[in-house]
Residue frames as qw, qx, qy, qz and C-alpha x, y, z in Angstrom:
[[0.454, 0.639, 0.349, 0.513, 72.29, -60.49, -48.16],
 [0.345, -0.331, -0.143, 0.866, 74.00, -57.11, -47.87],
 [0.168, 0.834, 0.481, 0.213, 71.89, -54.00, -48.39],
 [0.355, 0.291, -0.070, 0.886, 72.81, -50.34, -48.66],
 [0.244, -0.429, -0.039, -0.869, 69.69, -48.73, -47.14],
 [0.787, -0.445, -0.025, -0.427, 68.41, -51.25, -44.61],
 [0.153, 0.391, -0.872, 0.251, 69.82, -53.69, -42.10],
 [0.841, -0.254, -0.190, -0.437, 68.37, -56.84, -40.57],
 [0.157, 0.337, -0.875, 0.309, 69.29, -59.18, -37.76],
 [0.785, -0.333, -0.342, -0.395, 67.53, -61.98, -35.89],
 [0.089, 0.341, -0.791, 0.501, 68.07, -63.03, -32.30],
 [0.132, 0.118, 0.887, -0.427, 66.10, -65.75, -30.53],
 [0.169, 0.519, 0.830, 0.115, 63.20, -65.75, -32.93],
 [0.069, 0.889, 0.289, -0.348, 62.83, -61.96, -33.10],
 [0.585, 0.384, 0.275, 0.660, 63.89, -59.91, -36.12],
 [0.128, -0.774, -0.121, 0.608, 65.00, -56.27, -36.14],
 [0.523, 0.522, 0.435, 0.515, 64.58, -54.47, -39.43],
 [0.245, -0.703, -0.102, 0.659, 66.15, -51.01, -39.60],
 [0.478, 0.835, 0.175, 0.209, 65.83, -48.29, -42.21],
 [0.685, -0.443, 0.105, 0.568, 69.45, -47.23, -42.53],
 [0.421, 0.572, 0.194, 0.677, 69.79, -43.85, -44.24],
 [0.387, -0.678, -0.400, 0.479, 70.45, -41.63, -41.20],
 [0.261, -0.222, 0.169, 0.924, 72.04, -38.82, -43.21],
 [0.203, -0.229, -0.521, -0.797, 68.79, -38.57, -45.19],
 [0.451, -0.113, 0.474, -0.747, 66.69, -39.04, -42.01],
 [0.342, 0.067, 0.937, -0.025, 65.86, -42.50, -43.36],
 [0.514, 0.440, -0.027, -0.735, 63.75, -41.08, -46.18],
 [0.714, 0.189, 0.674, -0.002, 62.09, -43.66, -48.41],
 [0.326, 0.564, -0.449, -0.612, 63.20, -43.86, -52.01],
 [0.864, 0.248, -0.284, -0.334, 62.82, -46.59, -54.60],
 [0.476, 0.383, -0.759, 0.226, 65.97, -48.38, -53.43],
 [0.257, -0.220, 0.697, -0.632, 64.78, -48.52, -49.82],
 [0.769, 0.104, 0.191, -0.602, 61.42, -49.92, -50.85],
 [0.804, 0.350, -0.449, -0.171, 62.94, -52.53, -53.14],
 [0.282, 0.353, -0.805, 0.384, 65.41, -53.64, -50.48],
 [0.483, -0.113, 0.551, -0.671, 62.56, -53.89, -47.95],
 [0.845, 0.220, -0.096, -0.478, 60.62, -55.99, -50.43],
 [0.647, 0.380, -0.658, 0.066, 63.56, -58.35, -50.91],
 [0.009, 0.299, -0.777, 0.555, 64.14, -58.66, -47.17],
 [0.667, -0.025, 0.321, -0.671, 60.47, -59.47, -46.62],
 [0.799, 0.245, -0.487, -0.253, 60.91, -62.48, -48.92],
 [0.419, 0.243, -0.790, 0.376, 63.33, -63.93, -46.38],
 [0.258, -0.144, 0.563, -0.772, 61.29, -62.87, -43.37],
 [0.742, 0.054, -0.032, -0.668, 58.09, -64.34, -44.78],
 [0.853, 0.167, -0.477, -0.128, 59.64, -67.78, -45.30],
 [0.225, 0.366, -0.746, 0.509, 61.55, -67.96, -42.02],
 [0.683, -0.438, -0.499, -0.306, 59.43, -70.32, -39.93],
 [0.609, -0.247, -0.514, 0.552, 61.64, -69.79, -36.88],
 [0.069, 0.199, -0.093, 0.973, 60.82, -66.09, -36.81],
 [0.181, -0.534, -0.798, 0.212, 58.12, -65.19, -34.28],
 [0.021, -0.921, -0.304, 0.241, 57.98, -61.37, -34.28],
 [0.555, 0.374, 0.152, 0.727, 59.53, -58.38, -36.03],
 [0.211, -0.809, -0.205, 0.510, 60.53, -54.91, -34.84],
 [0.513, 0.593, 0.243, 0.572, 60.98, -52.09, -37.36],
 [0.321, -0.826, -0.112, 0.450, 62.91, -48.93, -36.47],
 [0.488, 0.847, -0.041, 0.208, 65.12, -46.26, -38.01],
 [0.739, 0.028, -0.209, 0.639, 68.86, -45.73, -37.76],
 [0.195, 0.311, -0.165, 0.915, 70.00, -42.85, -35.57],
 [0.105, -0.415, -0.685, 0.590, 68.08, -40.85, -32.97],
 [0.137, 0.244, -0.048, -0.959, 66.54, -38.16, -35.17],
 [0.616, 0.222, -0.214, -0.725, 64.16, -40.10, -37.36],
 [0.708, 0.117, 0.685, -0.126, 62.22, -43.32, -37.79],
 [0.429, 0.337, 0.577, 0.608, 61.44, -42.28, -41.35],
 [0.014, -0.452, -0.144, 0.880, 61.12, -38.56, -42.09],
 [0.586, 0.588, 0.157, -0.535, 59.06, -39.23, -45.21],
 [0.828, 0.413, 0.295, 0.238, 59.48, -40.17, -48.82],
 [0.519, -0.239, 0.239, 0.785, 62.53, -38.81, -50.64],
 [0.271, 0.841, 0.269, -0.383, 61.30, -35.41, -51.85],
 [0.049, -0.640, 0.513, 0.570, 64.34, -34.79, -54.01],
 [0.216, 0.013, 0.916, 0.339, 63.63, -37.97, -55.96],
 [0.262, 0.618, 0.728, -0.141, 59.91, -37.20, -56.17],
 [0.100, 0.758, 0.020, -0.645, 60.48, -33.69, -57.50],
 [0.047, 0.424, -0.672, -0.605, 61.72, -35.17, -60.78],
 [0.296, 0.204, 0.932, 0.042, 58.84, -37.62, -61.31],
 [0.355, -0.065, -0.406, -0.840, 56.08, -37.39, -63.89],
 [0.715, -0.161, 0.170, -0.659, 52.61, -38.76, -63.21],
 [0.909, 0.123, -0.374, -0.138, 53.40, -42.28, -64.45],
 [0.489, 0.313, -0.649, 0.492, 56.59, -42.49, -62.40],
 [0.284, -0.312, 0.462, -0.780, 54.76, -41.15, -59.32],
 [0.858, -0.089, -0.047, -0.504, 52.01, -43.75, -59.71],
 [0.824, 0.196, -0.516, 0.128, 54.62, -46.51, -60.00],
 [0.191, 0.356, -0.616, 0.676, 56.38, -45.19, -56.86],
 [0.566, -0.237, 0.290, -0.734, 53.08, -45.16, -54.98],
 [0.917, 0.039, -0.262, -0.299, 52.25, -48.67, -56.17],
 [0.624, 0.279, -0.634, 0.363, 55.64, -49.95, -54.99],
 [0.074, -0.303, 0.567, -0.763, 55.25, -48.35, -51.55],
 [0.735, -0.140, 0.099, -0.656, 51.69, -49.61, -51.16],
 [0.877, 0.137, -0.447, -0.108, 52.72, -53.12, -52.16],
 [0.451, 0.276, -0.676, 0.514, 55.62, -53.30, -49.70],
 [0.259, -0.242, 0.477, -0.805, 53.59, -51.84, -46.83],
 [0.828, -0.066, -0.095, -0.549, 50.71, -54.20, -47.55],
 [0.760, 0.171, -0.613, 0.133, 53.10, -57.16, -47.42],
 [0.157, 0.258, -0.641, 0.706, 54.21, -55.92, -44.03],
 [0.526, -0.189, 0.200, -0.804, 50.64, -55.48, -42.84],
 [0.915, -0.015, -0.101, -0.391, 49.60, -59.05, -43.69],
 [0.322, 0.457, -0.802, 0.210, 52.85, -60.67, -42.61],
 [0.732, -0.302, -0.595, -0.139, 52.03, -63.84, -40.65],
 [0.569, -0.265, -0.506, 0.592, 53.94, -62.59, -37.60],
 [0.167, -0.931, -0.287, 0.148, 53.26, -59.50, -35.47],
 [0.532, 0.391, -0.002, 0.751, 55.24, -56.38, -36.39],
 [0.348, -0.806, -0.294, 0.377, 56.03, -53.65, -33.88],
 [0.389, 0.740, 0.005, 0.550, 57.05, -50.17, -35.05],
 [0.572, -0.555, -0.219, 0.563, 59.63, -48.62, -32.73],
 [0.313, 0.830, 0.212, 0.410, 59.35, -44.97, -33.76],
 [0.583, -0.461, -0.091, 0.663, 62.41, -42.98, -32.76],
 [0.142, -0.349, 0.177, 0.909, 62.07, -39.33, -33.75],
 [0.421, 0.368, -0.146, -0.816, 60.34, -38.08, -36.89],
 [0.329, 0.231, 0.901, 0.164, 57.73, -40.30, -38.54],
 [0.303, 0.560, 0.065, -0.768, 56.33, -38.03, -41.20],
 [0.581, 0.451, -0.388, -0.555, 54.51, -38.84, -44.42],
 [0.767, 0.212, -0.594, -0.119, 55.81, -42.25, -45.45],
 [0.167, 0.262, -0.796, 0.519, 57.09, -42.69, -41.92],
 [0.524, 0.000, 0.455, -0.720, 53.62, -42.50, -40.41],
 [0.809, 0.252, -0.251, -0.468, 52.38, -44.70, -43.24],
 [0.529, 0.298, -0.782, 0.143, 55.10, -47.30, -42.53],
 [0.108, -0.155, 0.746, -0.638, 54.31, -47.25, -38.80],
 [0.653, 0.108, 0.243, -0.709, 50.58, -47.68, -39.50],
 [0.765, 0.261, -0.508, -0.298, 51.27, -50.77, -41.59],
 [0.251, 0.217, -0.868, 0.370, 52.66, -52.43, -38.45],
 [0.439, -0.468, -0.766, -0.040, 50.46, -54.12, -35.85],
 [0.354, -0.899, -0.252, 0.058, 51.08, -51.43, -33.22],
 [0.401, 0.695, -0.183, 0.568, 53.44, -48.59, -32.43],
 [0.618, -0.620, -0.191, 0.444, 55.82, -47.87, -29.58],
 [0.366, 0.809, 0.032, 0.459, 57.46, -44.44, -29.67],
 [0.543, -0.079, -0.329, 0.769, 60.22, -42.42, -28.06],
 [0.141, -0.733, -0.411, 0.524, 59.57, -39.22, -26.16],
 [0.052, -0.521, 0.265, 0.809, 60.91, -37.16, -29.07],
 [0.308, 0.278, 0.822, 0.390, 58.73, -38.82, -31.71],
 [0.315, 0.449, 0.071, -0.833, 56.62, -36.69, -34.04],
 [0.409, 0.316, 0.834, 0.194, 53.97, -37.90, -36.46],
 [0.305, 0.625, 0.098, -0.712, 52.19, -36.33, -39.38],
 [0.589, 0.418, 0.607, 0.333, 51.02, -36.49, -42.97],
 [0.074, -0.699, 0.003, 0.711, 52.42, -33.20, -44.31],
 [0.490, 0.210, 0.655, 0.536, 52.02, -34.05, -47.99],
 [0.207, 0.851, 0.466, 0.124, 49.51, -31.26, -48.68],
 [0.255, -0.852, 0.105, 0.444, 52.17, -28.71, -47.74],
 [0.301, -0.373, 0.642, 0.599, 54.03, -29.83, -50.87],
 [0.533, 0.347, -0.289, -0.716, 51.02, -30.06, -53.16],
 [0.345, 0.139, -0.918, -0.134, 50.89, -33.83, -52.64],
 [0.784, -0.338, 0.046, -0.519, 48.73, -36.33, -50.83],
 [0.555, -0.381, 0.735, -0.083, 49.61, -39.53, -48.93],
 [0.659, 0.441, -0.452, -0.408, 50.50, -42.25, -51.43],
 [0.318, 0.261, -0.902, 0.126, 51.64, -45.24, -49.35],
 [0.435, -0.374, -0.819, -0.020, 48.33, -45.96, -47.64],
 [0.109, -0.051, -0.460, 0.880, 47.93, -42.98, -45.33],
 [0.451, -0.096, -0.130, -0.878, 44.44, -42.08, -46.52],
 [0.759, -0.153, -0.543, -0.324, 43.32, -45.62, -45.71],
 [0.679, -0.125, -0.643, 0.333, 45.25, -46.75, -42.60],
 [0.111, 0.222, -0.402, 0.881, 45.53, -43.64, -40.44],
 [0.570, -0.306, -0.061, -0.760, 41.77, -43.59, -39.81],
 [0.835, -0.166, -0.519, -0.078, 41.95, -47.20, -38.63],
 [0.523, -0.013, -0.542, 0.657, 44.28, -46.05, -35.86],
 [0.097, -0.127, -0.341, 0.926, 42.84, -42.68, -34.83],
 [0.282, 0.640, 0.633, -0.332, 39.31, -42.54, -36.32],
 [0.449, 0.585, 0.479, 0.477, 38.03, -40.81, -39.43],
 [0.017, -0.984, -0.153, -0.093, 37.64, -37.21, -38.17],
 [0.475, -0.762, 0.301, 0.321, 41.12, -37.06, -36.68],
 [0.650, 0.026, 0.547, 0.526, 42.68, -38.67, -39.76],
 [0.340, 0.789, 0.388, 0.334, 40.91, -36.11, -41.96],
 [0.205, -0.976, 0.027, 0.071, 42.19, -33.24, -39.81],
 [0.595, -0.527, 0.437, 0.420, 45.79, -34.49, -39.85],
 [0.591, 0.226, 0.581, 0.512, 45.82, -35.16, -43.58],
 [0.236, 0.855, 0.378, 0.264, 43.97, -31.97, -44.61],
 [0.219, -0.971, 0.084, 0.052, 46.10, -29.64, -42.42],
 [0.733, 0.469, -0.347, 0.349, 49.41, -31.44, -42.78],
 [0.275, -0.788, 0.368, -0.410, 50.19, -30.54, -39.17],
 [0.510, 0.212, -0.785, 0.281, 52.54, -32.57, -37.02],
 [0.700, -0.627, -0.062, -0.337, 51.61, -33.99, -33.62],
 [0.015, -0.597, 0.738, -0.316, 53.91, -34.80, -30.73],
 [0.354, 0.042, -0.933, 0.040, 54.11, -38.17, -29.06],
 [0.150, 0.182, 0.706, -0.667, 51.72, -37.25, -26.23],
 [0.554, 0.322, -0.023, -0.768, 49.04, -36.23, -28.73],
 [0.532, 0.242, -0.742, -0.327, 49.67, -39.46, -30.65],
 [0.137, -0.023, -0.926, 0.350, 49.28, -41.45, -27.45],
 [0.321, 0.250, 0.478, -0.778, 46.06, -39.70, -26.49],
 [0.632, 0.358, -0.145, -0.672, 44.43, -40.33, -29.87],
 [0.897, -0.010, 0.419, -0.143, 45.44, -44.01, -29.96],
 [0.650, 0.675, -0.345, -0.051, 48.06, -43.86, -32.69],
 [0.306, 0.490, -0.739, 0.346, 50.77, -44.94, -30.24],
 [0.773, -0.372, -0.509, -0.067, 50.43, -47.72, -27.66],
 [0.691, -0.626, -0.116, 0.342, 53.28, -46.80, -25.30],
 [0.276, 0.895, -0.205, 0.285, 55.96, -44.11, -24.93],
 [0.852, -0.351, -0.049, 0.385, 59.53, -44.67, -23.74],
 [0.196, -0.825, 0.303, 0.435, 62.75, -42.74, -23.53],
 [0.639, 0.667, -0.334, -0.188, 64.79, -42.78, -26.73],
 [0.002, -0.563, 0.817, -0.122, 67.43, -44.79, -24.88],
 [0.406, -0.058, 0.865, -0.288, 65.06, -47.60, -23.90],
 [0.662, 0.354, -0.032, -0.660, 62.63, -47.64, -26.84],
 [0.608, 0.354, -0.665, -0.253, 64.19, -50.46, -28.85],
 [0.096, 0.159, -0.921, 0.343, 64.77, -52.60, -25.74],
 [0.462, 0.171, 0.539, -0.683, 61.13, -52.18, -24.72],
 [0.708, 0.379, -0.238, -0.547, 59.90, -53.08, -28.21],
 [0.468, 0.324, -0.822, -0.019, 62.15, -56.14, -28.19],
 [0.188, -0.087, 0.818, -0.537, 60.88, -57.09, -24.74],
 [0.668, 0.274, 0.290, -0.628, 57.32, -57.21, -26.05],
 [0.659, 0.449, -0.503, -0.333, 58.44, -59.02, -29.22],
 [0.209, 0.293, -0.912, 0.197, 60.16, -61.65, -27.06],
 [0.463, 0.079, 0.648, -0.600, 56.97, -62.15, -25.03],
 [0.743, 0.406, -0.051, -0.530, 55.09, -62.72, -28.28],
 [0.464, 0.485, -0.729, -0.136, 57.81, -65.10, -29.47],
 [0.099, -0.171, 0.916, -0.349, 57.10, -67.39, -26.49],
 [0.645, 0.225, 0.370, -0.629, 53.43, -67.73, -27.37],
 [0.666, 0.211, 0.704, 0.125, 52.00, -70.40, -29.67],
 [0.098, -0.308, 0.421, 0.847, 53.00, -69.18, -33.15],
 [0.022, -0.328, -0.815, -0.477, 50.05, -70.70, -35.00],
 [0.152, -0.727, -0.629, 0.229, 47.65, -69.13, -32.54],
 [0.160, -0.608, 0.012, 0.777, 49.30, -65.70, -32.87],
 [0.060, -0.077, 0.636, 0.766, 49.20, -65.94, -36.68],
 [0.085, -0.512, -0.822, -0.235, 45.53, -67.01, -36.66],
 [0.164, -0.734, -0.442, 0.489, 44.67, -64.17, -34.30],
 [0.113, -0.451, 0.254, 0.848, 46.36, -61.64, -36.58],
 [0.006, 0.144, 0.774, 0.616, 44.60, -63.03, -39.62],
 [0.117, -0.641, -0.758, 0.025, 41.19, -62.87, -37.90],
 [0.151, -0.701, -0.215, 0.663, 41.78, -59.28, -36.77],
 [0.090, -0.317, 0.447, 0.832, 42.96, -58.11, -40.18],
 [0.064, -0.221, -0.814, -0.533, 40.24, -59.85, -42.18],
 [0.201, -0.618, -0.760, 0.015, 37.41, -59.07, -39.81],
 [0.225, -0.307, -0.272, 0.884, 38.14, -55.48, -38.83],
 [0.232, 0.298, -0.071, -0.923, 36.05, -53.68, -41.47],
 [0.329, -0.161, -0.797, -0.480, 33.42, -56.28, -42.34],
 [0.657, -0.448, -0.143, -0.589, 30.01, -56.97, -40.83],
 [0.394, -0.509, 0.666, -0.378, 30.33, -58.55, -37.36],
 [0.916, 0.042, 0.312, -0.248, 28.68, -61.80, -38.40],
 [0.793, 0.555, -0.228, 0.109, 31.19, -62.26, -41.22],
 [0.096, 0.698, -0.601, 0.377, 34.06, -61.44, -38.90],
 [0.672, -0.337, 0.544, -0.372, 32.79, -63.96, -36.37],
 [0.952, 0.282, 0.051, -0.104, 32.79, -66.52, -39.16],
 [0.501, 0.666, -0.486, 0.263, 36.47, -65.86, -39.82],
 [0.264, -0.561, 0.641, -0.452, 37.20, -66.34, -36.12],
 [0.879, -0.075, 0.328, -0.338, 35.15, -69.54, -35.92],
 [0.887, 0.430, -0.166, 0.020, 36.96, -71.15, -38.85],
 [0.357, 0.645, -0.555, 0.387, 40.42, -70.26, -37.61],
 [0.511, -0.467, 0.535, -0.485, 39.58, -71.29, -34.04],
 [0.953, 0.038, 0.198, -0.227, 38.49, -74.72, -35.25],
 [0.759, 0.553, -0.313, 0.141, 41.51, -75.19, -37.46],
 [0.032, -0.703, 0.603, -0.377, 43.89, -74.66, -34.55],
 [0.775, -0.308, 0.440, -0.333, 42.59, -77.83, -32.90],
 [0.944, 0.315, -0.077, 0.064, 44.37, -79.88, -35.58],
 [0.325, 0.747, -0.462, 0.350, 47.69, -78.53, -34.31],
 [0.725, -0.110, -0.558, 0.389, 50.13, -80.06, -31.87],
 [0.128, 0.301, -0.316, 0.891, 50.42, -76.68, -30.16],
 [0.600, -0.410, -0.080, -0.682, 46.84, -76.88, -28.90],
 [0.894, -0.215, -0.392, 0.005, 47.47, -80.32, -27.49],
 [0.583, 0.126, -0.421, 0.683, 50.72, -79.15, -25.89],
 [0.085, -0.398, 0.163, -0.899, 49.21, -75.95, -24.50],
 [0.715, -0.413, -0.124, -0.550, 46.20, -77.59, -22.92],
 [0.885, -0.136, -0.408, 0.181, 48.25, -80.49, -21.57],
 [0.420, 0.246, -0.391, 0.781, 50.82, -78.13, -20.06],
 [0.354, -0.471, 0.068, -0.805, 48.01, -76.23, -18.38],
 [0.864, -0.357, -0.200, -0.295, 46.60, -79.36, -16.75],
 [0.862, -0.050, -0.312, 0.397, 50.10, -80.46, -15.74],
 [0.327, -0.936, -0.033, 0.123, 50.90, -76.99, -14.32],
 [0.638, -0.281, 0.327, 0.638, 54.04, -76.46, -16.41],
 [0.158, 0.665, -0.234, -0.692, 55.25, -74.09, -19.12],
 [0.842, 0.440, 0.301, -0.084, 54.25, -75.21, -22.62],
 [0.364, -0.412, 0.575, 0.606, 56.82, -75.88, -25.32],
 [0.624, 0.664, 0.236, -0.338, 55.30, -74.67, -28.58],
 [0.545, -0.163, 0.616, 0.544, 56.77, -75.80, -31.91],
 [0.319, 0.483, -0.221, -0.785, 54.45, -74.18, -34.42],
 [0.196, 0.071, -0.904, -0.372, 53.12, -77.53, -35.59]]
């Protein structure tokens, strides 16, 4: 399917989803969000897909935020609908059965930080900048920033970033745990793809179960989280991948996982 604001390609079980509005610094408007939602329909049903990388077109921005020009004309009902759409799309991304890596190239502000935080982890270029500057415009985060940022950097740091609206550079983001690794802007996407390809070689059912256990157990009591892990661990033993993986280990060869 052809889109105007995003692009998507898949190579060897790894997808690359790109926000493609470079002249607008890849700002998120209703069209971008709806096209992302449609593309996620395909991604979610593609059983040959093992990992996904999300990035932005051009070198200046991953996503510089939501489209302020469009937002300036909204009333409260329209703004709530816009927030609901963004939250829904980002939540779909967050609970996608496959791991999602954000490759943040340049500005990731407002909705850009929120998009990155809906991914499993973040790689960033040396020129990346993060922030939730909504309060500078009389706004607040509306695509999940008040909920997800603290899960990456802790509650006090999330409060400080959201209340001040200040931007942080990539080294600060790395130090506070928002970013996993930093690369040059020339090598960022290749490095993200390298990790995605490593993941794509692992047992897909095991990776999916691990993601589910992490997501469902992160903010519940430890005993309940351990219950999630126990159930998923046991279910994996009905799969052919467990039989293949353990047999390959005893036979000292590389396993051939099929996701069955």
